[in-house]
mmCIF entry with sequence, helices, sheets and N, C-alpha, C, O atoms, coordinates in Angstrom:
data_MODEL
# 
_entry.id   MODEL 
# 
_entity.id                         1 
_entity.type                       polymer 
_entity.pdbx_number_of_molecules   1 
# 
_entity_poly.entity_id                      1 
_entity_poly.type                           'polypeptide(L)' 
_entity_poly.nstd_linkage                   no 
_entity_poly.nstd_monomer                   no 
_entity_poly.pdbx_seq_one_letter_code       MSIASPNFKNTSRYTAARDVLMYYAKERDHVKKKLAKAPGLISLTSDN 
_entity_poly.pdbx_seq_one_letter_code_can   MSIASPNFKNTSRYTAARDVLMYYAKERDHVKKKLAKAPGLISLTSDN 
_entity_poly.pdbx_strand_id                 A 
# 
loop_
_entity_poly_seq.entity_id 
_entity_poly_seq.num 
_entity_poly_seq.mon_id 
_entity_poly_seq.hetero 
1 1  MET n 
1 2  SER n 
1 3  ILE n 
1 4  ALA n 
1 5  SER n 
1 6  PRO n 
1 7  ASN n 
1 8  PHE n 
1 9  LYS n 
1 10 ASN n 
1 11 THR n 
1 12 SER n 
1 13 ARG n 
1 14 TYR n 
1 15 THR n 
1 16 ALA n 
1 17 ALA n 
1 18 ARG n 
1 19 ASP n 
1 20 VAL n 
1 21 LEU n 
1 22 MET n 
1 23 TYR n 
1 24 TYR n 
1 25 ALA n 
1 26 LYS n 
1 27 GLU n 
1 28 ARG n 
1 29 ASP n 
1 30 HIS n 
1 31 VAL n 
1 32 LYS n 
1 33 LYS n 
1 34 LYS n 
1 35 LEU n 
1 36 ALA n 
1 37 LYS n 
1 38 ALA n 
1 39 PRO n 
1 40 GLY n 
1 41 LEU n 
1 42 ILE n 
1 43 SER n 
1 44 LEU n 
1 45 THR n 
1 46 SER n 
1 47 ASP n 
1 48 ASN n 
# 
_struct_asym.id          A 
_struct_asym.entity_id   1 
# 
_struct_conf.conf_type_id            HELX_P 
_struct_conf.id                      HELX_P1 
_struct_conf.pdbx_PDB_helix_id       AA1 
_struct_conf.beg_label_comp_id       ARG 
_struct_conf.beg_label_asym_id       A 
_struct_conf.beg_label_seq_id        13 
_struct_conf.pdbx_beg_PDB_ins_code   ? 
_struct_conf.end_label_comp_id       LYS 
_struct_conf.end_label_asym_id       A 
_struct_conf.end_label_seq_id        37 
_struct_conf.pdbx_end_PDB_ins_code   ? 
_struct_conf.beg_auth_comp_id        ARG 
_struct_conf.beg_auth_asym_id        A 
_struct_conf.beg_auth_seq_id         13 
_struct_conf.end_auth_comp_id        LYS 
_struct_conf.end_auth_asym_id        A 
_struct_conf.end_auth_seq_id         37 
_struct_conf.pdbx_PDB_helix_class    1 
_struct_conf.details                 ? 
_struct_conf.pdbx_PDB_helix_length   25 
# 
_struct_conf_type.id          HELX_P 
_struct_conf_type.criteria    ? 
_struct_conf_type.reference   ? 
# 
loop_
_atom_site.group_PDB 
_atom_site.id 
_atom_site.type_symbol 
_atom_site.label_atom_id 
_atom_site.label_alt_id 
_atom_site.label_comp_id 
_atom_site.label_asym_id 
_atom_site.label_entity_id 
_atom_site.label_seq_id 
_atom_site.pdbx_PDB_ins_code 
_atom_site.Cartn_x 
_atom_site.Cartn_y 
_atom_site.Cartn_z 
_atom_site.occupancy 
_atom_site.B_iso_or_equiv 
_atom_site.pdbx_formal_charge 
_atom_site.auth_seq_id 
_atom_site.auth_comp_id 
_atom_site.auth_asym_id 
_atom_site.auth_atom_id 
_atom_site.pdbx_PDB_model_num 
ATOM 1   N N  . MET A 1 1  ? 109.277 83.281 84.044  1.00 0.00 ? 1  MET A N  1 
ATOM 2   C CA . MET A 1 1  ? 108.562 81.934 83.764  1.00 0.00 ? 1  MET A CA 1 
ATOM 3   C C  . MET A 1 1  ? 109.207 81.225 82.581  1.00 0.00 ? 1  MET A C  1 
ATOM 4   O O  . MET A 1 1  ? 109.238 79.995 82.546  1.00 0.00 ? 1  MET A O  1 
ATOM 5   N N  . SER A 1 2  ? 109.726 81.981 81.605  1.00 0.00 ? 2  SER A N  1 
ATOM 6   C CA . SER A 1 2  ? 110.247 81.337 80.393  1.00 0.00 ? 2  SER A CA 1 
ATOM 7   C C  . SER A 1 2  ? 111.391 80.418 80.714  1.00 0.00 ? 2  SER A C  1 
ATOM 8   O O  . SER A 1 2  ? 111.609 79.430 80.014  1.00 0.00 ? 2  SER A O  1 
ATOM 9   N N  . ILE A 1 3  ? 112.156 80.734 81.799  1.00 0.00 ? 3  ILE A N  1 
ATOM 10  C CA . ILE A 1 3  ? 113.252 79.893 82.184  1.00 0.00 ? 3  ILE A CA 1 
ATOM 11  C C  . ILE A 1 3  ? 112.720 78.600 82.881  1.00 0.00 ? 3  ILE A C  1 
ATOM 12  O O  . ILE A 1 3  ? 113.194 77.487 82.655  1.00 0.00 ? 3  ILE A O  1 
ATOM 13  N N  . ALA A 1 4  ? 111.745 78.832 83.707  1.00 0.00 ? 4  ALA A N  1 
ATOM 14  C CA . ALA A 1 4  ? 111.217 77.602 84.475  1.00 0.00 ? 4  ALA A CA 1 
ATOM 15  C C  . ALA A 1 4  ? 110.399 76.726 83.539  1.00 0.00 ? 4  ALA A C  1 
ATOM 16  O O  . ALA A 1 4  ? 110.431 75.503 83.672  1.00 0.00 ? 4  ALA A O  1 
ATOM 17  N N  . SER A 1 5  ? 109.678 77.300 82.612  1.00 0.00 ? 5  SER A N  1 
ATOM 18  C CA . SER A 1 5  ? 108.789 76.548 81.795  1.00 0.00 ? 5  SER A CA 1 
ATOM 19  C C  . SER A 1 5  ? 108.816 77.158 80.382  1.00 0.00 ? 5  SER A C  1 
ATOM 20  O O  . SER A 1 5  ? 108.150 78.166 80.145  1.00 0.00 ? 5  SER A O  1 
ATOM 21  N N  . PRO A 1 6  ? 109.566 76.573 79.444  1.00 0.00 ? 6  PRO A N  1 
ATOM 22  C CA . PRO A 1 6  ? 109.689 77.203 78.063  1.00 0.00 ? 6  PRO A CA 1 
ATOM 23  C C  . PRO A 1 6  ? 108.381 77.268 77.392  1.00 0.00 ? 6  PRO A C  1 
ATOM 24  O O  . PRO A 1 6  ? 108.220 78.160 76.559  1.00 0.00 ? 6  PRO A O  1 
ATOM 25  N N  . ASN A 1 7  ? 107.395 76.419 77.648  1.00 0.00 ? 7  ASN A N  1 
ATOM 26  C CA . ASN A 1 7  ? 106.146 76.362 77.003  1.00 0.00 ? 7  ASN A CA 1 
ATOM 27  C C  . ASN A 1 7  ? 105.131 77.301 77.584  1.00 0.00 ? 7  ASN A C  1 
ATOM 28  O O  . ASN A 1 7  ? 104.011 77.395 77.082  1.00 0.00 ? 7  ASN A O  1 
ATOM 29  N N  . PHE A 1 8  ? 105.506 78.013 78.653  1.00 0.00 ? 8  PHE A N  1 
ATOM 30  C CA . PHE A 1 8  ? 104.611 79.072 79.279  1.00 0.00 ? 8  PHE A CA 1 
ATOM 31  C C  . PHE A 1 8  ? 104.313 80.156 78.351  1.00 0.00 ? 8  PHE A C  1 
ATOM 32  O O  . PHE A 1 8  ? 105.221 80.706 77.728  1.00 0.00 ? 8  PHE A O  1 
ATOM 33  N N  . LYS A 1 9  ? 102.978 80.524 78.212  1.00 0.00 ? 9  LYS A N  1 
ATOM 34  C CA . LYS A 1 9  ? 102.607 81.607 77.365  1.00 0.00 ? 9  LYS A CA 1 
ATOM 35  C C  . LYS A 1 9  ? 101.961 82.711 78.190  1.00 0.00 ? 9  LYS A C  1 
ATOM 36  O O  . LYS A 1 9  ? 100.936 82.473 78.829  1.00 0.00 ? 9  LYS A O  1 
ATOM 37  N N  . ASN A 1 10 ? 102.512 83.870 78.193  1.00 0.00 ? 10 ASN A N  1 
ATOM 38  C CA . ASN A 1 10 ? 101.991 85.014 78.883  1.00 0.00 ? 10 ASN A CA 1 
ATOM 39  C C  . ASN A 1 10 ? 100.655 85.387 78.321  1.00 0.00 ? 10 ASN A C  1 
ATOM 40  O O  . ASN A 1 10 ? 100.419 85.282 77.118  1.00 0.00 ? 10 ASN A O  1 
ATOM 41  N N  . THR A 1 11 ? 99.734  85.846 79.237  1.00 0.00 ? 11 THR A N  1 
ATOM 42  C CA . THR A 1 11 ? 98.422  86.417 78.751  1.00 0.00 ? 11 THR A CA 1 
ATOM 43  C C  . THR A 1 11 ? 98.316  87.774 79.483  1.00 0.00 ? 11 THR A C  1 
ATOM 44  O O  . THR A 1 11 ? 98.785  87.956 80.606  1.00 0.00 ? 11 THR A O  1 
ATOM 45  N N  . SER A 1 12 ? 97.697  88.664 78.800  1.00 0.00 ? 12 SER A N  1 
ATOM 46  C CA . SER A 1 12 ? 97.534  89.998 79.302  1.00 0.00 ? 12 SER A CA 1 
ATOM 47  C C  . SER A 1 12 ? 96.344  89.943 80.423  1.00 0.00 ? 12 SER A C  1 
ATOM 48  O O  . SER A 1 12 ? 95.553  89.000 80.437  1.00 0.00 ? 12 SER A O  1 
ATOM 49  N N  . ARG A 1 13 ? 96.281  90.879 81.239  1.00 0.00 ? 13 ARG A N  1 
ATOM 50  C CA . ARG A 1 13 ? 95.277  90.997 82.248  1.00 0.00 ? 13 ARG A CA 1 
ATOM 51  C C  . ARG A 1 13 ? 93.889  91.167 81.606  1.00 0.00 ? 13 ARG A C  1 
ATOM 52  O O  . ARG A 1 13 ? 92.874  90.696 82.119  1.00 0.00 ? 13 ARG A O  1 
ATOM 53  N N  . TYR A 1 14 ? 93.897  91.844 80.490  1.00 0.00 ? 14 TYR A N  1 
ATOM 54  C CA . TYR A 1 14 ? 92.584  92.024 79.784  1.00 0.00 ? 14 TYR A CA 1 
ATOM 55  C C  . TYR A 1 14 ? 92.087  90.821 79.149  1.00 0.00 ? 14 TYR A C  1 
ATOM 56  O O  . TYR A 1 14 ? 90.878  90.599 79.078  1.00 0.00 ? 14 TYR A O  1 
ATOM 57  N N  . THR A 1 15 ? 93.001  89.998 78.663  1.00 0.00 ? 15 THR A N  1 
ATOM 58  C CA . THR A 1 15 ? 92.531  88.639 78.136  1.00 0.00 ? 15 THR A CA 1 
ATOM 59  C C  . THR A 1 15 ? 92.041  87.727 79.328  1.00 0.00 ? 15 THR A C  1 
ATOM 60  O O  . THR A 1 15 ? 91.014  87.059 79.213  1.00 0.00 ? 15 THR A O  1 
ATOM 61  N N  . ALA A 1 16 ? 92.756  87.720 80.400  1.00 0.00 ? 16 ALA A N  1 
ATOM 62  C CA . ALA A 1 16 ? 92.331  87.013 81.527  1.00 0.00 ? 16 ALA A CA 1 
ATOM 63  C C  . ALA A 1 16 ? 90.980  87.399 82.081  1.00 0.00 ? 16 ALA A C  1 
ATOM 64  O O  . ALA A 1 16 ? 90.144  86.560 82.417  1.00 0.00 ? 16 ALA A O  1 
ATOM 65  N N  . ALA A 1 17 ? 90.794  88.759 82.167  1.00 0.00 ? 17 ALA A N  1 
ATOM 66  C CA . ALA A 1 17 ? 89.511  89.247 82.716  1.00 0.00 ? 17 ALA A CA 1 
ATOM 67  C C  . ALA A 1 17 ? 88.430  88.871 81.745  1.00 0.00 ? 17 ALA A C  1 
ATOM 68  O O  . ALA A 1 17 ? 87.369  88.449 82.206  1.00 0.00 ? 17 ALA A O  1 
ATOM 69  N N  . ARG A 1 18 ? 88.596  88.985 80.402  1.00 0.00 ? 18 ARG A N  1 
ATOM 70  C CA . ARG A 1 18 ? 87.649  88.763 79.482  1.00 0.00 ? 18 ARG A CA 1 
ATOM 71  C C  . ARG A 1 18 ? 87.263  87.336 79.522  1.00 0.00 ? 18 ARG A C  1 
ATOM 72  O O  . ARG A 1 18 ? 86.069  87.044 79.453  1.00 0.00 ? 18 ARG A O  1 
ATOM 73  N N  . ASP A 1 19 ? 88.218  86.376 79.632  1.00 0.00 ? 19 ASP A N  1 
ATOM 74  C CA . ASP A 1 19 ? 87.906  85.011 79.765  1.00 0.00 ? 19 ASP A CA 1 
ATOM 75  C C  . ASP A 1 19 ? 87.215  84.521 80.990  1.00 0.00 ? 19 ASP A C  1 
ATOM 76  O O  . ASP A 1 19 ? 86.444  83.562 80.982  1.00 0.00 ? 19 ASP A O  1 
ATOM 77  N N  . VAL A 1 20 ? 87.539  85.254 82.090  1.00 0.00 ? 20 VAL A N  1 
ATOM 78  C CA . VAL A 1 20 ? 86.825  84.933 83.357  1.00 0.00 ? 20 VAL A CA 1 
ATOM 79  C C  . VAL A 1 20 ? 85.382  85.383 83.285  1.00 0.00 ? 20 VAL A C  1 
ATOM 80  O O  . VAL A 1 20 ? 84.488  84.670 83.739  1.00 0.00 ? 20 VAL A O  1 
ATOM 81  N N  . LEU A 1 21 ? 85.136  86.570 82.713  1.00 0.00 ? 21 LEU A N  1 
ATOM 82  C CA . LEU A 1 21 ? 83.814  87.076 82.594  1.00 0.00 ? 21 LEU A CA 1 
ATOM 83  C C  . LEU A 1 21 ? 82.931  86.253 81.565  1.00 0.00 ? 21 LEU A C  1 
ATOM 84  O O  . LEU A 1 21 ? 81.726  86.057 81.722  1.00 0.00 ? 21 LEU A O  1 
ATOM 85  N N  . MET A 1 22 ? 83.610  85.837 80.594  1.00 0.00 ? 22 MET A N  1 
ATOM 86  C CA . MET A 1 22 ? 82.909  84.923 79.622  1.00 0.00 ? 22 MET A CA 1 
ATOM 87  C C  . MET A 1 22 ? 82.527  83.616 80.215  1.00 0.00 ? 22 MET A C  1 
ATOM 88  O O  . MET A 1 22 ? 81.447  83.083 79.960  1.00 0.00 ? 22 MET A O  1 
ATOM 89  N N  . TYR A 1 23 ? 83.434  83.092 81.025  1.00 0.00 ? 23 TYR A N  1 
ATOM 90  C CA . TYR A 1 23 ? 83.155  81.772 81.746  1.00 0.00 ? 23 TYR A CA 1 
ATOM 91  C C  . TYR A 1 23 ? 82.009  81.983 82.737  1.00 0.00 ? 23 TYR A C  1 
ATOM 92  O O  . TYR A 1 23 ? 81.099  81.159 82.827  1.00 0.00 ? 23 TYR A O  1 
ATOM 93  N N  . TYR A 1 24 ? 82.060  83.105 83.486  1.00 0.00 ? 24 TYR A N  1 
ATOM 94  C CA . TYR A 1 24 ? 81.086  83.364 84.469  1.00 0.00 ? 24 TYR A CA 1 
ATOM 95  C C  . TYR A 1 24 ? 79.649  83.470 83.778  1.00 0.00 ? 24 TYR A C  1 
ATOM 96  O O  . TYR A 1 24 ? 78.673  82.882 84.244  1.00 0.00 ? 24 TYR A O  1 
ATOM 97  N N  . ALA A 1 25 ? 79.596  84.216 82.699  1.00 0.00 ? 25 ALA A N  1 
ATOM 98  C CA . ALA A 1 25 ? 78.267  84.408 81.977  1.00 0.00 ? 25 ALA A CA 1 
ATOM 99  C C  . ALA A 1 25 ? 77.764  83.079 81.557  1.00 0.00 ? 25 ALA A C  1 
ATOM 100 O O  . ALA A 1 25 ? 76.583  82.783 81.735  1.00 0.00 ? 25 ALA A O  1 
ATOM 101 N N  . LYS A 1 26 ? 78.664  82.213 80.972  1.00 0.00 ? 26 LYS A N  1 
ATOM 102 C CA . LYS A 1 26 ? 78.242  80.883 80.459  1.00 0.00 ? 26 LYS A CA 1 
ATOM 103 C C  . LYS A 1 26 ? 77.741  80.014 81.665  1.00 0.00 ? 26 LYS A C  1 
ATOM 104 O O  . LYS A 1 26 ? 76.707  79.352 81.572  1.00 0.00 ? 26 LYS A O  1 
ATOM 105 N N  . GLU A 1 27 ? 78.460  80.038 82.729  1.00 0.00 ? 27 GLU A N  1 
ATOM 106 C CA . GLU A 1 27 ? 78.005  79.223 83.881  1.00 0.00 ? 27 GLU A CA 1 
ATOM 107 C C  . GLU A 1 27 ? 76.755  79.757 84.536  1.00 0.00 ? 27 GLU A C  1 
ATOM 108 O O  . GLU A 1 27 ? 75.895  79.001 84.988  1.00 0.00 ? 27 GLU A O  1 
ATOM 109 N N  . ARG A 1 28 ? 76.666  81.099 84.581  1.00 0.00 ? 28 ARG A N  1 
ATOM 110 C CA . ARG A 1 28 ? 75.377  81.739 85.160  1.00 0.00 ? 28 ARG A CA 1 
ATOM 111 C C  . ARG A 1 28 ? 74.159  81.313 84.293  1.00 0.00 ? 28 ARG A C  1 
ATOM 112 O O  . ARG A 1 28 ? 73.104  80.980 84.834  1.00 0.00 ? 28 ARG A O  1 
ATOM 113 N N  . ASP A 1 29 ? 74.303  81.324 83.042  1.00 0.00 ? 29 ASP A N  1 
ATOM 114 C CA . ASP A 1 29 ? 73.213  80.893 82.157  1.00 0.00 ? 29 ASP A CA 1 
ATOM 115 C C  . ASP A 1 29 ? 72.894  79.390 82.399  1.00 0.00 ? 29 ASP A C  1 
ATOM 116 O O  . ASP A 1 29 ? 71.731  78.991 82.460  1.00 0.00 ? 29 ASP A O  1 
ATOM 117 N N  . HIS A 1 30 ? 73.906  78.620 82.527  1.00 0.00 ? 30 HIS A N  1 
ATOM 118 C CA . HIS A 1 30 ? 73.696  77.218 82.780  1.00 0.00 ? 30 HIS A CA 1 
ATOM 119 C C  . HIS A 1 30 ? 72.940  76.954 84.023  1.00 0.00 ? 30 HIS A C  1 
ATOM 120 O O  . HIS A 1 30 ? 72.037  76.118 84.007  1.00 0.00 ? 30 HIS A O  1 
ATOM 121 N N  . VAL A 1 31 ? 73.248  77.617 85.122  1.00 0.00 ? 31 VAL A N  1 
ATOM 122 C CA . VAL A 1 31 ? 72.647  77.481 86.390  1.00 0.00 ? 31 VAL A CA 1 
ATOM 123 C C  . VAL A 1 31 ? 71.222  78.011 86.330  1.00 0.00 ? 31 VAL A C  1 
ATOM 124 O O  . VAL A 1 31 ? 70.321  77.422 86.929  1.00 0.00 ? 31 VAL A O  1 
ATOM 125 N N  . LYS A 1 32 ? 71.004  79.097 85.630  1.00 0.00 ? 32 LYS A N  1 
ATOM 126 C CA . LYS A 1 32 ? 69.583  79.576 85.483  1.00 0.00 ? 32 LYS A CA 1 
ATOM 127 C C  . LYS A 1 32 ? 68.733  78.552 84.717  1.00 0.00 ? 32 LYS A C  1 
ATOM 128 O O  . LYS A 1 32 ? 67.570  78.393 85.086  1.00 0.00 ? 32 LYS A O  1 
ATOM 129 N N  . LYS A 1 33 ? 69.186  77.881 83.736  1.00 0.00 ? 33 LYS A N  1 
ATOM 130 C CA . LYS A 1 33 ? 68.433  76.906 82.997  1.00 0.00 ? 33 LYS A CA 1 
ATOM 131 C C  . LYS A 1 33 ? 68.143  75.722 83.893  1.00 0.00 ? 33 LYS A C  1 
ATOM 132 O O  . LYS A 1 33 ? 67.037  75.182 83.861  1.00 0.00 ? 33 LYS A O  1 
ATOM 133 N N  . LYS A 1 34 ? 69.107  75.309 84.688  1.00 0.00 ? 34 LYS A N  1 
ATOM 134 C CA . LYS A 1 34 ? 68.931  74.161 85.645  1.00 0.00 ? 34 LYS A CA 1 
ATOM 135 C C  . LYS A 1 34 ? 67.887  74.588 86.682  1.00 0.00 ? 34 LYS A C  1 
ATOM 136 O O  . LYS A 1 34 ? 66.993  73.783 86.944  1.00 0.00 ? 34 LYS A O  1 
ATOM 137 N N  . LEU A 1 35 ? 67.913  75.721 87.266  1.00 0.00 ? 35 LEU A N  1 
ATOM 138 C CA . LEU A 1 35 ? 66.960  76.167 88.255  1.00 0.00 ? 35 LEU A CA 1 
ATOM 139 C C  . LEU A 1 35 ? 65.600  76.334 87.659  1.00 0.00 ? 35 LEU A C  1 
ATOM 140 O O  . LEU A 1 35 ? 64.610  76.094 88.351  1.00 0.00 ? 35 LEU A O  1 
ATOM 141 N N  . ALA A 1 36 ? 65.484  76.741 86.383  1.00 0.00 ? 36 ALA A N  1 
ATOM 142 C CA . ALA A 1 36 ? 64.189  76.928 85.797  1.00 0.00 ? 36 ALA A CA 1 
ATOM 143 C C  . ALA A 1 36 ? 63.477  75.600 85.667  1.00 0.00 ? 36 ALA A C  1 
ATOM 144 O O  . ALA A 1 36 ? 62.251  75.512 85.739  1.00 0.00 ? 36 ALA A O  1 
ATOM 145 N N  . LYS A 1 37 ? 64.297  74.549 85.469  1.00 0.00 ? 37 LYS A N  1 
ATOM 146 C CA . LYS A 1 37 ? 63.692  73.183 85.224  1.00 0.00 ? 37 LYS A CA 1 
ATOM 147 C C  . LYS A 1 37 ? 63.406  72.486 86.541  1.00 0.00 ? 37 LYS A C  1 
ATOM 148 O O  . LYS A 1 37 ? 62.713  71.469 86.520  1.00 0.00 ? 37 LYS A O  1 
ATOM 149 N N  . ALA A 1 38 ? 63.887  72.952 87.682  1.00 0.00 ? 38 ALA A N  1 
ATOM 150 C CA . ALA A 1 38 ? 63.797  72.345 88.967  1.00 0.00 ? 38 ALA A CA 1 
ATOM 151 C C  . ALA A 1 38 ? 62.256  72.337 89.414  1.00 0.00 ? 38 ALA A C  1 
ATOM 152 O O  . ALA A 1 38 ? 61.608  73.381 89.345  1.00 0.00 ? 38 ALA A O  1 
ATOM 153 N N  . PRO A 1 39 ? 61.740  71.270 89.825  1.00 0.00 ? 39 PRO A N  1 
ATOM 154 C CA . PRO A 1 39 ? 60.364  71.293 90.499  1.00 0.00 ? 39 PRO A CA 1 
ATOM 155 C C  . PRO A 1 39 ? 60.262  72.088 91.725  1.00 0.00 ? 39 PRO A C  1 
ATOM 156 O O  . PRO A 1 39 ? 61.188  72.051 92.535  1.00 0.00 ? 39 PRO A O  1 
ATOM 157 N N  . GLY A 1 40 ? 59.180  72.832 91.946  1.00 0.00 ? 40 GLY A N  1 
ATOM 158 C CA . GLY A 1 40 ? 58.948  73.585 93.172  1.00 0.00 ? 40 GLY A CA 1 
ATOM 159 C C  . GLY A 1 40 ? 59.595  74.949 93.067  1.00 0.00 ? 40 GLY A C  1 
ATOM 160 O O  . GLY A 1 40 ? 59.998  75.418 92.003  1.00 0.00 ? 40 GLY A O  1 
ATOM 161 N N  . LEU A 1 41 ? 59.669  75.561 94.251  1.00 0.00 ? 41 LEU A N  1 
ATOM 162 C CA . LEU A 1 41 ? 60.266  76.897 94.425  1.00 0.00 ? 41 LEU A CA 1 
ATOM 163 C C  . LEU A 1 41 ? 61.593  76.875 95.077  1.00 0.00 ? 41 LEU A C  1 
ATOM 164 O O  . LEU A 1 41 ? 61.863  76.028 95.928  1.00 0.00 ? 41 LEU A O  1 
ATOM 165 N N  . ILE A 1 42 ? 62.411  77.770 94.706  1.00 0.00 ? 42 ILE A N  1 
ATOM 166 C CA . ILE A 1 42 ? 63.767  77.926 95.334  1.00 0.00 ? 42 ILE A CA 1 
ATOM 167 C C  . ILE A 1 42 ? 63.870  79.311 95.910  1.00 0.00 ? 42 ILE A C  1 
ATOM 168 O O  . ILE A 1 42 ? 63.531  80.309 95.275  1.00 0.00 ? 42 ILE A O  1 
ATOM 169 N N  . SER A 1 43 ? 64.337  79.339 97.106  1.00 0.00 ? 43 SER A N  1 
ATOM 170 C CA . SER A 1 43 ? 64.556  80.630 97.822  1.00 0.00 ? 43 SER A CA 1 
ATOM 171 C C  . SER A 1 43 ? 65.960  80.782 98.183  1.00 0.00 ? 43 SER A C  1 
ATOM 172 O O  . SER A 1 43 ? 66.480  79.980 98.959  1.00 0.00 ? 43 SER A O  1 
ATOM 173 N N  . LEU A 1 44 ? 66.660  81.826 97.637  1.00 0.00 ? 44 LEU A N  1 
ATOM 174 C CA . LEU A 1 44 ? 68.060  82.089 98.031  1.00 0.00 ? 44 LEU A CA 1 
ATOM 175 C C  . LEU A 1 44 ? 68.109  83.311 98.945  1.00 0.00 ? 44 LEU A C  1 
ATOM 176 O O  . LEU A 1 44 ? 67.604  84.387 98.625  1.00 0.00 ? 44 LEU A O  1 
ATOM 177 N N  . THR A 1 45 ? 68.779  83.078 100.165 1.00 0.00 ? 45 THR A N  1 
ATOM 178 C CA . THR A 1 45 ? 68.875  84.134 101.077 1.00 0.00 ? 45 THR A CA 1 
ATOM 179 C C  . THR A 1 45 ? 70.352  84.301 101.492 1.00 0.00 ? 45 THR A C  1 
ATOM 180 O O  . THR A 1 45 ? 71.176  83.415 101.265 1.00 0.00 ? 45 THR A O  1 
ATOM 181 N N  . SER A 1 46 ? 70.660  85.449 102.099 1.00 0.00 ? 46 SER A N  1 
ATOM 182 C CA . SER A 1 46 ? 71.994  85.609 102.662 1.00 0.00 ? 46 SER A CA 1 
ATOM 183 C C  . SER A 1 46 ? 71.852  86.422 104.001 1.00 0.00 ? 46 SER A C  1 
ATOM 184 O O  . SER A 1 46 ? 70.901  87.167 104.234 1.00 0.00 ? 46 SER A O  1 
ATOM 185 N N  . ASP A 1 47 ? 72.852  86.206 104.812 1.00 0.00 ? 47 ASP A N  1 
ATOM 186 C CA . ASP A 1 47 ? 72.818  87.010 106.140 1.00 0.00 ? 47 ASP A CA 1 
ATOM 187 C C  . ASP A 1 47 ? 74.193  87.439 106.475 1.00 0.00 ? 47 ASP A C  1 
ATOM 188 O O  . ASP A 1 47 ? 75.112  86.625 106.567 1.00 0.00 ? 47 ASP A O  1 
ATOM 189 N N  . ASN A 1 48 ? 74.339  88.682 106.653 1.00 0.00 ? 48 ASN A N  1 
ATOM 190 C CA . ASN A 1 48 ? 75.745  89.179 106.918 1.00 0.00 ? 48 ASN A CA 1 
ATOM 191 C C  . ASN A 1 48 ? 75.861  89.448 108.509 1.00 0.00 ? 48 ASN A C  1 
ATOM 192 O O  . ASN A 1 48 ? 76.916  89.861 108.990 1.00 0.00 ? 48 ASN A O  1 
# 
């Protein structure tokens, strides 16, 4: 990648996994807050 794009910066898989999990937790909390403010009841179901 350094030949194709000299500005490319490698990241380790641990850093990528940490960042993804941190983003997921932040978004999950955001969705929980939005759903808590929603009027009425919400039912989530799944069918396999």
